[in-house]
VOGU-3710 file (C-alpha; in Angstrom, 3 decimals, decimal comma):
1> mvlgdlassi> 0,000/0,000/0,000  1,284/3,474/-0,864  0,924/5,950/1,990  2,714/8,827/0,291  1,157/11,028/-2,372  -2,100/9,072/-2,305  -2,431/9,671/1,418  -1,779/13,386/0,947  -4,382/13,797/-1,748  -7,008/11,916/0,209
11> gnvvsditgi> -6,187/13,779/3,372  -6,623/17,140/1,694  -10,278/16,538/0,996  -11,962/18,832/3,508  -15,552/18,962/2,360  -18,280/16,500/1,425  -18,393/16,233/-2,367  -22,132/15,589/-2,138  -22,611/19,046/-0,731  -24,169/17,758/2,474
21> nkttktvtgs> -22,857/19,518/5,536  -20,770/17,399/7,893  -20,014/17,745/11,567  -16,473/19,060/11,868  -14,278/19,923/14,808  -10,715/20,885/15,589  -9,048/18,175/17,657  -5,965/19,297/19,498  -3,034/17,064/20,123  0,185/17,205/22,092
31> vvlvkknfld> 3,400/15,550/20,963  6,259/14,769/23,324  9,616/14,081/21,713  13,330/14,304/22,379  15,441/16,055/19,781  18,600/14,416/18,585  21,482/14,477/21,032  24,497/12,350/21,779  26,160/11,885/25,125  24,254/14,754/26,741
41> ftsltstvvd> 25,220/17,237/24,031  22,590/18,528/21,593  23,477/18,258/17,930  23,499/21,966/17,102  24,163/21,436/13,398  21,053/19,369/12,871  19,067/21,845/14,952  19,997/24,700/12,629  19,198/22,648/9,524  15,868/21,537/10,941
51> glfellgngv> 14,993/25,152/11,656  15,717/26,056/8,058  13,545/23,188/6,847  10,706/24,527/9,023  11,020/27,948/7,399  10,781/26,274/3,997  7,633/24,434/5,003  9,253/21,041/5,426  8,340/20,225/8,988  6,967/17,268/10,905
61> tlqlvsaent> 3,499/16,313/9,702  0,846/14,067/11,182  -2,238/12,488/9,671  -5,120/10,783/11,447  -6,155/7,273/10,338  -9,716/6,163/11,007  -10,283/2,982/13,005  -13,946/2,868/11,931  -14,265/3,815/8,287  -12,390/2,372/5,335
71> dpanenggkl> -11,702/4,063/2,044  -11,638/2,059/-1,218  -9,286/4,644/-2,676  -6,863/3,734/0,103  -6,948/-0,025/-0,558  -9,700/-0,268/2,057  -7,390/1,032/4,720  -8,704/3,544/7,212  -9,917/6,885/5,931  -7,155/9,475/6,204
81> gklealeywn> -7,425/12,938/7,641  -5,655/16,054/6,454  -1,908/16,477/6,836  -1,180/18,718/9,812  2,175/20,065/10,982  3,667/20,363/14,422  3,319/23,946/15,536  6,124/26,370/16,415  9,081/23,968/16,131  11,517/26,883/15,971
91> ltytpplags> 9,864/29,233/18,435  9,752/26,661/21,240  13,398/25,691/20,831  15,629/25,971/23,855  18,843/23,981/24,248  17,627/20,896/26,143  19,415/19,095/28,908  20,307/15,456/28,418  17,233/13,437/27,563  14,819/16,304/28,234
101> dslykvsfew> 11,440/16,300/26,567  10,091/18,866/24,149  6,347/19,456/23,990  4,631/20,513/20,761  1,043/21,119/19,772  -0,796/20,026/16,663  -4,343/20,771/15,502  -6,329/18,272/13,429  -9,386/19,023/11,369  -11,779/16,207/12,276
111> deelgipgai> -15,079/15,294/10,632  -17,661/12,604/11,285  -16,598/10,525/8,269  -13,225/10,066/9,901  -14,784/8,696/13,061  -12,533/7,569/15,879  -8,829/7,663/14,937  -6,950/4,410/15,536  -3,551/5,367/14,174  -1,452/8,340/13,124
121> ilrnnhaaef> 0,856/8,550/10,123  3,888/10,707/10,903  6,467/12,128/8,490  9,716/13,690/9,586  10,761/16,089/6,829  13,721/17,395/8,818  17,376/16,497/8,343  17,770/14,793/11,727  15,996/12,068/13,648  14,148/12,540/16,916
131> flktitledv> 12,821/10,201/19,584  9,027/10,275/19,605  7,627/9,449/23,023  3,889/10,074/22,976  1,045/11,641/21,035  -2,155/12,522/22,861  -5,427/13,613/21,261  -7,923/15,560/23,361  -11,729/15,577/23,197  -12,131/13,266/20,228
141> pgegrihfvc> -15,883/12,994/19,554  -17,208/9,667/20,752  -13,964/8,735/22,507  -12,482/11,595/24,522  -8,738/11,375/25,099  -6,677/8,936/22,991  -3,100/8,045/23,863  -0,452/6,882/21,417  2,582/5,457/23,215  5,286/5,604/20,544
151> dswvypdkqy> 8,751/5,335/22,138  10,480/5,186/18,789  13,191/6,954/16,838  11,807/8,672/13,744  14,324/9,306/11,002  13,830/11,583/7,978  10,939/10,282/5,922  13,066/9,668/2,829  14,826/6,835/4,690  11,622/4,784/4,882
161> kqpriffank> 9,800/2,933/2,127  6,554/3,758/3,936  5,840/6,636/6,332  5,895/5,785/10,015  2,597/4,780/11,579  1,717/4,688/15,274  -1,302/2,944/16,763  -3,456/4,075/19,656  -2,859/2,252/22,907  -5,694/-0,214/22,469
171> tylphempaa> -4,936/-3,924/22,424  -6,198/-6,304/19,751  -5,782/-9,946/18,886  -5,412/-10,239/15,097  -9,053/-11,185/14,474  -10,234/-8,296/16,681  -8,294/-5,610/14,829  -10,650/-3,067/13,221  -10,863/-3,768/9,511  -9,734/-0,230/8,723
181> lriyreeelk> -6,415/-0,820/10,507  -5,569/-4,395/9,503  -3,599/-3,518/6,410  -1,481/-1,078/8,443  -0,827/-3,782/11,050  0,354/-6,203/8,371  2,533/-3,667/6,577  4,201/-2,574/9,799  5,235/-6,166/10,536  6,556/-6,549/6,973
191> alrgegigel> 8,715/-3,462/7,465  10,157/-4,860/10,699  10,970/-8,218/9,104  12,831/-6,644/6,206  13,833/-8,582/3,130  16,602/-10,696/4,650  19,282/-9,276/2,363  21,299/-6,117/1,935  23,128/-3,764/4,218  21,413/-2,598/7,382
201> ktgdrvydya> 22,089/1,035/8,225  21,811/3,208/11,295  18,174/4,107/11,729  16,824/0,967/10,099  14,154/-0,943/11,953  14,759/-4,444/10,592  14,908/-7,452/12,926  16,623/-10,469/11,408  18,730/-13,475/12,414  22,362/-14,456/11,974
211> lyndlgdpdn> 24,769/-17,110/13,212  27,483/-16,285/15,731  30,066/-15,777/12,991  31,371/-12,486/14,352  33,482/-13,677/17,284  36,698/-14,382/15,411  39,047/-12,004/13,632  40,994/-14,139/11,147  42,138/-11,100/9,183  44,421/-10,245/12,091
221> gadlarpvlg> 45,906/-13,705/12,510  45,027/-17,395/12,356  45,171/-17,558/16,149  42,137/-15,237/16,239  39,973/-17,492/14,054  36,976/-18,943/15,858  34,382/-21,475/14,699  30,948/-20,299/13,635  28,490/-21,049/16,422  25,015/-22,066/15,339
231> gsaqypyprr> 23,737/-23,812/12,258  25,541/-27,118/12,797  25,248/-30,228/14,952  28,834/-29,713/16,051  28,381/-26,147/17,277  24,698/-25,489/18,014  23,819/-22,037/19,345  20,952/-19,546/19,581  20,743/-16,990/16,805  21,778/-13,360/17,189
241> grtsrppskt> 20,568/-10,246/15,444  21,842/-9,751/11,904  24,285/-6,857/11,566  25,008/-7,269/7,815  28,713/-6,415/8,018  30,752/-7,740/5,064  32,688/-10,998/5,397  36,283/-10,947/6,510  38,939/-11,106/3,799  40,445/-14,312/5,146
251> dpntesrvfl> 37,313/-16,341/5,812  34,074/-15,662/3,907  32,104/-17,415/6,640  33,302/-14,973/9,306  31,857/-11,485/9,563  34,336/-8,601/9,634  34,751/-6,706/12,868  34,489/-3,101/14,039  36,801/-1,545/16,596  36,549/1,440/18,920
261> pevlniyvpr> 35,195/4,039/18,532  33,052/2,470/15,805  31,971/-0,147/18,344  29,067/2,160/19,230  27,820/1,936/15,656  27,205/-1,801/15,327  23,853/-2,276/13,629  21,059/-2,942/16,056  17,460/-1,988/15,228  17,301/1,676/16,189
271> deqfghlkls> 14,618/1,305/18,831  16,692/-1,376/20,580  19,660/0,913/21,091  20,453/2,581/24,380  18,502/5,690/25,217  20,137/8,954/26,221  20,779/8,378/29,887  21,563/4,725/29,350  24,186/5,481/26,711  25,820/8,088/28,907
281> dfiafnlkgl> 25,888/5,709/31,861  27,262/2,878/29,781  30,176/4,943/28,532  30,898/6,379/31,958  31,028/2,982/33,593  32,602/1,269/30,614  35,574/3,626/30,700  37,329/1,383/33,109  36,590/-1,432/30,696  39,232/0,188/28,535
291> vnqiipllea> 41,757/-0,176/31,321  42,985/-3,368/29,724  44,594/-1,137/27,082  46,500/0,984/29,567  47,171/-1,245/32,562  50,597/-2,238/31,202  51,531/1,453/31,472  50,482/1,434/35,125  52,339/-1,607/36,353  55,428/0,327/37,384
301> yvnltpnefd> 53,234/2,411/39,673  51,190/-0,294/41,347  53,690/-2,912/42,434  57,407/-3,405/42,739  56,962/-6,929/41,384  56,049/-6,663/37,687  52,595/-7,981/36,805  51,972/-9,557/40,198  50,423/-8,914/43,573  52,516/-10,214/46,473
311> sfkdvdnlyf> 50,031/-10,066/49,317  46,437/-9,442/50,301  47,563/-6,046/51,576  48,579/-5,124/48,025  45,101/-6,007/46,836  43,358/-4,166/49,655  45,164/-0,979/48,656  43,144/-0,914/45,438  39,979/-0,331/47,455  41,034/1,500/50,580
321> ngiplptdlv> 43,847/3,754/49,358  43,957/3,921/45,579  46,795/4,756/43,240  46,892/8,312/41,802  47,961/8,653/38,196  50,643/11,106/37,038  49,697/13,794/34,524  51,723/12,330/31,653  49,915/9,011/32,010  46,548/10,746/32,016
331> nqiastiple> 47,560/12,489/28,785  48,503/9,135/27,271  45,098/7,777/28,178  43,351/10,790/26,681  45,159/10,267/23,382  43,856/6,697/23,018  40,208/7,171/23,989  37,523/8,965/21,903  36,749/12,561/22,913  33,291/11,876/24,310
341> mvqeffrsdg> 34,750/9,139/26,495  37,516/11,407/27,731  34,872/13,894/28,882  33,078/11,172/30,796  36,377/9,822/32,081  37,505/12,987/33,793  34,026/13,681/35,095  33,761/10,303/36,780  37,284/9,472/37,926  39,489/12,534/38,025
351> qqllkypvpq> 43,057/11,528/38,845  42,432/8,262/40,728  41,620/5,704/38,090  42,690/2,782/40,255  40,753/3,393/43,407  37,879/0,977/43,209  34,711/0,871/45,306  34,987/-1,516/48,241  33,160/-4,778/47,353  30,515/-5,815/49,835
361> viqdrsnpia> 32,286/-9,070/50,625  35,084/-7,153/52,416  33,206/-4,086/53,645  32,771/-5,444/57,169  36,212/-4,702/58,612  35,375/-6,338/61,946  36,174/-9,633/60,219  38,255/-8,806/57,120  38,996/-12,455/56,276  35,435/-13,748/56,642
371> wrtdeefgre> 35,402/-14,401/52,888  37,989/-17,165/53,409  35,861/-19,260/55,751  34,331/-22,578/54,778  30,951/-21,244/55,884  31,107/-18,460/53,292  32,421/-20,828/50,607  29,346/-23,007/51,103  26,926/-20,092/51,489  27,921/-18,559/48,165
381> miaglnplli> 26,790/-21,738/46,412  23,204/-20,924/47,417  23,336/-17,162/47,966  26,198/-15,953/45,782  26,753/-15,287/42,106  26,065/-18,753/40,776  23,480/-20,444/43,008  22,326/-22,681/40,151  24,696/-25,648/40,164  24,586/-27,342/43,524
391> qllkefppvs> 22,625/-30,587/43,409  21,632/-33,450/45,650  24,188/-36,254/45,807  22,054/-39,361/45,293  24,838/-41,931/45,417  28,056/-42,071/47,400  30,733/-42,063/46,249  29,806/-40,088/43,112  29,778/-42,196/39,968  30,125/-41,352/36,303
401> nldpevyvnq> 27,588/-42,248/33,637  30,062/-41,904/30,776  30,385/-44,614/28,133  32,788/-47,270/29,512  33,853/-48,069/25,937  35,456/-44,630/25,750  36,084/-43,618/29,367  37,718/-45,485/32,204  38,128/-44,804/35,934  35,848/-41,775/35,934
411> nssitkqdie> 34,144/-42,527/39,237  35,122/-40,456/42,236  37,994/-41,548/44,441  36,410/-39,951/47,517  35,862/-42,457/50,347  33,811/-42,471/53,538  37,023/-42,099/55,500  37,691/-38,801/53,711  34,526/-37,170/55,010  32,909/-38,980/57,958
421> ynldgltvee> 35,155/-37,376/60,540  33,759/-34,028/59,392  30,019/-34,844/59,507  29,301/-33,640/63,051  29,308/-37,182/64,417  26,991/-38,619/61,760  27,623/-41,219/59,071  27,351/-40,849/55,311  24,080/-42,799/55,382  22,578/-40,424/57,970
431> vilyiylsfs> 23,231/-37,101/56,263  22,120/-35,185/53,197  25,046/-34,464/50,950  25,208/-32,043/48,056  27,672/-32,025/45,213  28,966/-29,117/43,235  30,284/-30,165/39,829  32,763/-27,852/38,165  32,345/-26,293/34,747  34,585/-29,037/33,386
441> lflgislmiy> 32,478/-31,787/34,886  29,310/-30,301/33,452  30,842/-30,316/29,998  31,675/-33,976/30,034  30,407/-35,223/33,406  34,031/-35,890/34,059  36,593/-34,204/31,876  35,202/-31,776/29,323  35,023/-33,828/26,173  33,627/-32,290/23,045
451> grdtgtdeqk> 33,950/-32,950/19,317  36,050/-30,899/16,961  36,396/-31,953/13,349  38,046/-28,835/11,988  40,731/-26,443/13,099  44,490/-26,046/13,179  46,856/-28,954/13,704  47,308/-27,725/17,247  43,582/-27,868/17,856  43,321/-31,366/16,378
461> aiyigpsrht> 46,345/-32,726/18,162  44,463/-35,181/20,372  41,770/-37,523/19,112  39,942/-40,277/20,881  39,385/-43,108/18,432  37,208/-42,709/15,365  34,871/-40,221/17,061  37,649/-37,607/16,851  36,800/-36,251/20,302  39,190/-33,653/21,608
471> yalkmineyt> 40,352/-33,697/25,170  39,308/-30,209/26,088  40,742/-29,982/29,580  44,078/-31,142/28,216  43,800/-28,578/25,434  43,174/-25,794/27,922  46,141/-26,782/30,052  48,474/-27,197/27,068  47,366/-24,473/24,674  46,321/-21,631/26,972
481> eaktyasrti> 47,867/-19,946/29,971  45,481/-21,749/32,303  46,426/-24,660/34,509  43,215/-26,050/35,865  41,374/-29,145/37,046  38,009/-30,772/36,819  36,551/-30,650/40,300  33,965/-32,259/42,518  33,019/-30,596/45,789  30,927/-32,410/48,393
491> lflrgdntlk> 29,064/-30,389/51,005  27,245/-31,536/54,108  23,867/-29,980/54,967  24,066/-29,240/58,674  21,205/-29,008/61,104  21,189/-25,205/60,930  20,765/-25,369/57,105  24,282/-24,180/56,377  26,474/-26,054/53,920  29,826/-27,341/55,102
501> pvtielslpk> 32,391/-28,337/52,454  33,882/-31,668/53,510  36,029/-32,596/50,520  37,227/-31,370/47,141  38,408/-33,712/44,414  40,635/-32,279/41,677  41,181/-34,326/38,531  43,439/-34,218/35,488  43,142/-36,254/32,265  45,246/-39,334/31,644
511> megdkigcvc> 45,202/-41,613/28,640  44,968/-45,301/29,483  45,587/-47,040/26,196  42,886/-45,877/23,822  40,555/-44,834/26,619  40,247/-41,658/28,644  41,089/-41,937/32,292  41,924/-39,431/34,990  44,238/-38,793/37,882  42,341/-37,639/40,961
521> kvytpgehgv> 43,429/-36,201/44,267  41,196/-35,604/47,264  41,600/-32,598/49,586  39,971/-32,158/52,980  39,609/-29,074/55,181  42,680/-27,741/56,903  42,812/-24,699/59,143  46,435/-23,970/59,948  49,838/-23,877/58,338  50,535/-25,292/54,927
531> egwiwqlaka> 47,532/-27,645/55,159  45,275/-24,639/55,642  46,719/-22,948/52,554  46,425/-26,133/50,458  42,707/-26,171/51,367  42,393/-22,484/50,465  43,987/-23,217/47,097  41,659/-26,190/46,535  38,668/-23,916/47,130  40,208/-21,340/44,803
541> fvnvndsghh> 40,499/-23,931/42,012  36,816/-24,727/42,503  35,993/-21,025/42,308  38,013/-20,658/39,092  35,797/-23,319/37,533  32,695/-21,733/38,990  33,668/-18,304/37,673  33,969/-19,728/34,176  30,655/-21,547/34,346  28,962/-18,527/35,866
551> qlvshwlnth> 30,134/-16,070/33,238  29,856/-18,274/30,149  26,796/-20,380/30,968  24,691/-19,109/33,866  25,109/-15,506/32,765  25,919/-15,236/29,062  24,349/-18,345/27,544  21,334/-18,923/29,779  20,178/-15,299/29,891  21,729/-13,037/27,234
561> avlepfviat> 22,131/-15,491/24,362  19,014/-17,635/24,762  16,774/-14,584/25,099  17,880/-12,691/21,981  15,859/-14,899/19,583  12,740/-14,085/21,636  13,442/-10,367/21,194  13,808/-10,768/17,447  10,828/-13,064/16,900  8,513/-10,932/19,040
571> nrqlsvvhpv> 9,228/-7,836/16,959  8,979/-9,723/13,667  5,771/-11,648/14,302  3,716/-9,842/16,958  2,168/-6,467/16,246  2,698/-3,690/18,760  -1,036/-3,879/19,511  -0,910/-7,627/20,210  -1,445/-8,410/23,925  1,574/-10,733/24,144
581> ykllhphfrd> 3,796/-8,095/22,535  2,670/-5,599/25,165  3,270/-8,166/27,901  6,811/-9,048/26,828  8,169/-5,881/25,225  9,320/-4,179/28,475  11,485/-7,228/29,156  13,520/-6,815/25,971  14,793/-3,279/26,516  18,457/-2,801/25,500
591> tmtinalare> 19,144/-6,557/25,270  20,160/-6,638/21,610  22,496/-3,681/22,080  24,276/-5,048/25,135  24,652/-8,401/23,385  26,172/-6,735/20,321  28,619/-4,835/22,523  29,474/-8,047/24,382  30,374/-9,692/21,076  32,697/-6,775/20,320
601> llinangiie> 34,370/-6,296/23,686  33,858/-9,257/25,997  33,317/-12,647/24,347  35,190/-12,051/21,084  38,503/-13,636/20,110  41,204/-12,315/22,437  38,534/-10,305/24,227  38,279/-9,737/27,930  36,660/-13,104/28,719  39,249/-15,104/26,778
611> ktfcpgkysl> 42,092/-13,187/28,403  40,883/-13,416/31,951  38,660/-16,496/32,390  39,272/-20,183/32,118  38,887/-21,787/29,515  40,433/-18,987/27,476  40,078/-19,181/23,713  37,773/-22,204/23,977  35,242/-20,311/26,098  32,416/-19,775/23,629
621> emssviyksw> 32,889/-23,180/22,015  32,296/-24,752/25,379  29,151/-22,752/25,942  28,013/-24,269/22,649  28,575/-27,730/24,141  26,391/-26,766/27,100  23,712/-25,450/24,735  23,354/-28,961/23,301  21,570/-29,923/26,508  19,719/-26,610/26,956
631> nfmdqalpnd> 16,048/-27,017/27,738  13,785/-23,974/27,783  11,437/-25,671/30,235  14,273/-26,344/32,688  14,736/-22,593/33,020  11,480/-22,442/34,939  12,668/-22,155/38,541  10,418/-24,898/39,996  11,592/-27,300/37,274  15,229/-26,384/37,849
641> lkkrgiadgd> 15,008/-27,000/41,601  13,331/-30,368/41,096  15,859/-31,444/38,476  18,773/-30,664/40,793  17,183/-32,561/43,683  16,766/-29,386/45,712  12,985/-29,825/45,751  11,386/-33,080/46,827  8,654/-33,161/44,193  6,834/-30,464/42,279
651> ikslddldrl> 6,595/-26,937/43,626  3,300/-25,627/42,281  2,811/-22,706/44,665  4,376/-21,045/47,688  2,491/-23,559/49,817  5,048/-26,088/48,597  8,114/-24,262/49,945  8,451/-26,986/52,602  9,497/-29,300/49,767  12,832/-27,499/49,598
661> likdypyavd> 15,434/-29,772/51,154  17,569/-26,725/51,953  15,059/-24,542/53,767  17,401/-21,559/53,995  18,293/-21,317/50,302  18,039/-17,547/49,645  18,076/-17,753/45,837  15,432/-20,487/45,799  13,169/-18,959/48,459  13,240/-15,411/47,078
671> glkiwfaiek> 13,199/-16,702/43,525  10,064/-18,753/44,063  8,305/-15,756/45,536  9,182/-13,740/42,433  8,411/-16,672/40,111  4,878/-17,190/41,356  4,221/-13,433/41,370  5,229/-13,317/37,693  3,192/-16,414/36,902  0,041/-14,981/38,489
681> wvrdycsfyy> 0,481/-11,702/36,618  0,946/-13,544/33,315  -2,021/-15,827/34,007  -4,342/-12,945/34,892  -3,201/-10,982/31,844  -3,340/-13,721/29,231  -6,627/-15,121/30,522  -8,288/-11,791/29,806  -7,443/-11,969/26,095  -7,573/-15,724/25,543
691> ktdetvqrdp> -10,825/-17,145/26,865  -10,322/-20,564/25,293  -7,517/-22,795/24,068  -8,949/-22,469/20,587  -8,207/-18,729/20,657  -4,519/-19,547/21,129  -4,601/-22,103/18,340  -6,268/-19,703/15,900  -4,060/-16,696/16,636  -1,897/-16,507/13,486
701> eiqawwkelr> 0,620/-14,124/15,027  1,193/-16,293/18,111  1,552/-19,419/15,993  3,991/-17,705/13,601  5,927/-16,318/16,586  6,344/-19,678/18,263  7,150/-21,490/15,013  9,885/-18,966/14,202  11,326/-19,165/17,721  11,589/-22,918/17,529
711> evghgdkksd> 12,616/-23,361/13,905  14,820/-20,296/13,402  15,738/-18,463/16,604  16,581/-21,721/18,379  16,686/-23,704/15,158  19,456/-26,031/16,288  17,083/-27,299/18,997  13,922/-27,418/16,905  13,576/-31,199/17,095  13,813/-31,409/20,872
721> pwwpkmqnle> 10,595/-32,905/22,295  10,276/-30,604/25,285  9,095/-27,538/23,318  5,569/-26,472/24,307  3,210/-27,042/21,388  1,516/-23,648/21,885  -1,902/-25,241/21,504  -3,506/-24,045/24,703  -3,572/-21,186/27,156  -1,399/-23,049/29,657
731> nliqsctiii> 1,383/-23,368/27,060  1,259/-19,616/26,517  1,230/-18,751/30,228  4,084/-21,152/30,938  6,226/-19,859/28,087  5,684/-16,159/28,809  6,427/-16,701/32,497  9,753/-18,345/31,664  10,670/-15,566/29,222  9,970/-12,855/31,805
741> wiasalhaav> 11,781/-14,834/34,526  14,928/-15,172/32,361  14,907/-11,505/31,349  14,329/-10,143/34,829  14,943/-12,193/37,968  17,303/-14,860/36,641  19,567/-12,275/35,037  19,462/-10,090/38,146  20,444/-13,044/40,331  23,536/-13,864/38,287
751> nygqyayggy> 24,583/-10,356/37,273  24,186/-7,618/39,849  26,184/-9,302/42,607  29,259/-9,706/40,467  31,153/-6,821/41,982  29,920/-7,549/45,509  31,559/-10,996/45,448  33,911/-11,038/42,450  35,123/-7,440/42,731  37,426/-8,740/45,446
761> fpnrptlsrr> 39,084/-11,206/43,103  40,796/-13,441/45,720  37,270/-14,464/46,703  36,440/-15,518/43,136  39,559/-15,877/40,978  38,782/-16,372/37,299  41,967/-18,083/36,171  44,618/-20,406/37,620  48,143/-20,346/36,170  49,817/-23,088/38,207
771> fmpekgtpey> 48,783/-26,495/39,454  48,515/-27,312/43,137  51,939/-27,375/44,832  53,032/-30,941/45,571  55,182/-32,028/48,510  58,853/-32,189/47,680  58,691/-29,498/44,989  60,136/-25,958/45,082  56,559/-24,636/44,826  55,595/-26,471/48,019
781> aeleknpekv> 58,648/-25,138/49,817  57,710/-21,652/48,658  54,158/-22,199/49,946  55,540/-23,004/53,389  57,593/-19,785/53,423  55,318/-17,263/51,693  51,795/-18,657/51,192  50,218/-15,363/50,095  52,773/-14,909/47,340  52,124/-18,467/46,102
791> ffrtmssqlq> 48,373/-17,846/46,119  48,736/-14,844/43,825  51,275/-16,581/41,555  48,863/-19,503/41,215  45,742/-17,495/40,467  45,074/-14,606/38,056  47,902/-12,182/37,311  47,785/-8,561/38,370  46,783/-7,409/34,888  44,091/-10,073/34,576
801> sltvitvlet> 42,733/-9,289/38,021  42,532/-5,550/37,434  40,789/-6,159/34,129  38,218/-8,416/35,776  37,566/-5,922/38,579  37,015/-3,231/35,975  34,577/-5,311/33,953  32,627/-6,512/36,981  32,237/-2,961/38,219  30,694/-2,119/34,851
811> lsnhasdevy> 28,383/-5,115/34,773  27,143/-4,631/38,337  25,917/-1,056/37,881  22,271/-0,074/37,793  21,760/2,799/35,366  20,067/6,071/36,262  17,190/5,239/33,917  16,771/1,634/35,076  13,248/0,249/34,776  12,512/-2,339/37,444
821> lgqrtpnwtt> 10,249/-5,366/37,416  6,598/-4,354/37,285  7,237/-0,794/36,142  5,550/0,194/32,872  5,124/3,184/30,622  2,004/5,173/31,572  -1,038/4,578/29,370  0,380/1,333/27,950  -3,130/-0,099/27,551  -6,761/0,965/27,883
831> daiplaasda> -8,009/-2,379/29,244  -9,121/-2,098/32,867  -8,650/-5,726/33,931  -5,007/-5,990/32,726  -4,315/-2,630/34,392  -5,739/-3,965/37,646  -3,665/-7,135/37,281  -0,561/-5,004/36,773  -1,338/-3,044/39,926  -1,802/-6,299/41,845
841> fnkrlaeieg> 1,550/-7,547/40,545  3,305/-4,425/41,785  1,574/-4,698/45,130  2,808/-8,278/45,479  6,362/-7,220/44,567  6,229/-4,607/47,315  5,127/-7,299/49,767  8,039/-9,480/48,697  10,426/-6,621/49,431  9,150/-6,519/52,987
851> eilkmntdkt> 9,460/-10,290/53,306  13,061/-10,207/52,079  13,997/-7,470/54,543  12,424/-9,470/57,351  14,257/-12,679/56,399  17,561/-10,809/56,182  17,233/-9,796/59,835  16,222/-13,269/61,028  19,255/-14,604/62,930  18,074/-18,190/62,496
861> lknrvgtvnv> 18,491/-17,890/58,734  22,259/-17,967/58,637  22,580/-18,055/54,854  20,750/-14,739/54,402  23,759/-12,677/55,523  26,634/-15,026/56,356  29,949/-14,379/58,042  30,711/-11,599/55,550  27,595/-9,690/56,638  26,245/-9,269/53,089
871> pynllyptgd> 22,430/-9,494/52,994  20,940/-11,445/50,089  19,219/-8,680/48,118  19,852/-9,791/44,544  16,142/-10,632/44,107  14,891/-7,564/45,951  12,658/-6,055/43,250  13,639/-2,363/43,473  17,225/-1,175/43,213  19,323/1,960/43,462
881> vgisgkgipn> 21,625/3,666/40,974  25,155/2,298/40,945  26,557/-0,833/42,577  23,696/-1,355/45,004  23,662/-5,164/44,961  19,890/-5,233/44,709  17,134/-4,686/42,194  15,497/-6,691/39,393  15,428/-4,705/36,156  12,710/-5,594/33,684
891> sisi> 15,257/-6,586/31,073  18,802/-7,711/30,356  20,285/-4,287/29,803  23,885/-4,737/30,964
//
């Protein structure tokens, strides 16, 4: 349908050609928009040009579209009103502050043949884009006030094949859409889908899919080549948003890369990009993310021992004293960072780049080494950064279920004698034991085995029989800086519901003929002398594995990566007036942008994750191995708890909390409260629009949405039997609840405590560079003489540690424009029952806040605060700006 000249000619008809008088009226409207700016500075050039365009009569025009009356001359689309311009664009101009709104008026000539408007066509005839927030019509005959919630960037009209159209805030299933508006609904979705080919430019609105072929950089060296993730049985992966960059010169299957400062210009659909305040915050906090470029220049100033910390005192100085930078170094920094970042840099940090905020885990100076205790080690498995892995040990000693034709001696070497002395007088048969399996054990149950059929000779150096399996743990230890183990940790659930680690088993691979075996060593708690430090190192090796699993799987894969296809499919297949679009859209804010930036800065070849986390350059490949067993339904919290043996049976409501075997499990208890609040909100909402299962089945947009999610967005998993069939209301409620849970609470639980616990990197080292010192070796003798020095030589280097601190500070920040769970744009719908359900949801979230505060002061619940005196607030719904350690944003936005 052509909405250009035809629309103008139709809209200019102002009188009844039959000569019969019509009822006419002037309808006034108000338009709220934000003029173009960047990093808090208004674009003065575009402002001047836009003013000139206004003087020439090329302004911003709006045109009403009838929801009631069609026009055959308009392909039976809604009858169009007259083109009207925004009034006084130039006269109302004042230089706005960052993100400030500008209010304009517009007057529409309405007549009875137009009826009630259901949409507005808007043309921007200026030279620059603006962010359109809302349009409000007043005193529309037969309707009164009509709100249009737009929240969209509008570029100059010549950039679009069709003018922009915005719908009133009513909600319609496809079959309920007024006939006059249906063609507009369909054409809007076509525009968002695009054509699947061609270059995508800044300002485009196209949502499309691509493989993860943008992680490597083969043009800058073969060592930076990385396999394409997604689209193969070998490397399955969720899809990402298409960016349409040209292929690299070296490998046509790998997309070329963009480097700073162009990193801010990666294609993401314009309305998915950071808003004004968000962009400013991201750059301010991300400044220290650039420290990895300049830390080598700082080493002479921070430690007499190059590239290393020597003691915990050295580390503490980073937080309690800080290291001022000399002027010449500041000038060096300024010459390597884009101007806008320099401005933010000096505003936020001045001359003390390396004084970091004190992480919560060491803020209580009455017990500065509380983080080292076994009690805290166990507590963080259920109330720390990665409370998702601990599981019930159903058989002792732990056994392997690997194929005995390929693997040998994979069962645990832990014996009763290793642990019974530490079970508070009980026997193994009398206690409940939990096991924490390391990242490596999750990848292969025992020793991280995964297939690789292509790669360099180095990568293919070790094969296991005809299956060509590669010994990944061996590869990591031989071909990266890391020296690490597979680990099993057994914990005893005590009578006070705390978890006591009783043994750690560290394993290394060993070939036994043509089969894969392992060499295992068991460590038990020690408190004093060298035995105490060996135990501390054993726990540190476990935490290295946990840090890798947390960052690559619990955080990146299971929230960021798996959710992006839902963002894309929702925008491609569900109209903005569809009830499920309105339900889910707030939970997708900024996700595509932060994922694109992560691919450029964090998870790319030789990026921050590869440099600072085990397993180095194999990191993303290994997350692909984990994705092979990904199950969308297992991401429902009740299902997850049951699968791990934490819940004895199904948890169908909060009345079933007594089925938790660990009663004081902060993540599980708080999470279930949030889960069931979300589920009730989704159920109340969806039940209003879908009265029967048949309505779900006959909704073409829902069916297309779910089909695309399964067959394209998660196409490598399309044949898995667990996918909901989307044939009834329960399927829809279940699926939407999981989506919202992943985007909000799950991501909050694994993200916003990163600095609180990992910002003090001895508590959660991300890399180990030496193996455990063995008796009779120089390393063991050194451990006896200077244990702190050995600890820091064994774990991450100084440069790696500072880089990680910097990144975690960035990731743990709540932005100044954060939108928390339950918060919505005003006037998002006109339907009273969904509005009431939304209010009830927010009321329940407020109640949960009170319940969390009460539990955190209950001295009988020892896991709520722990020896480090850090309350569990990661699932407290409302947060504060900065590193507050609490708050559940609506979406994955950092």
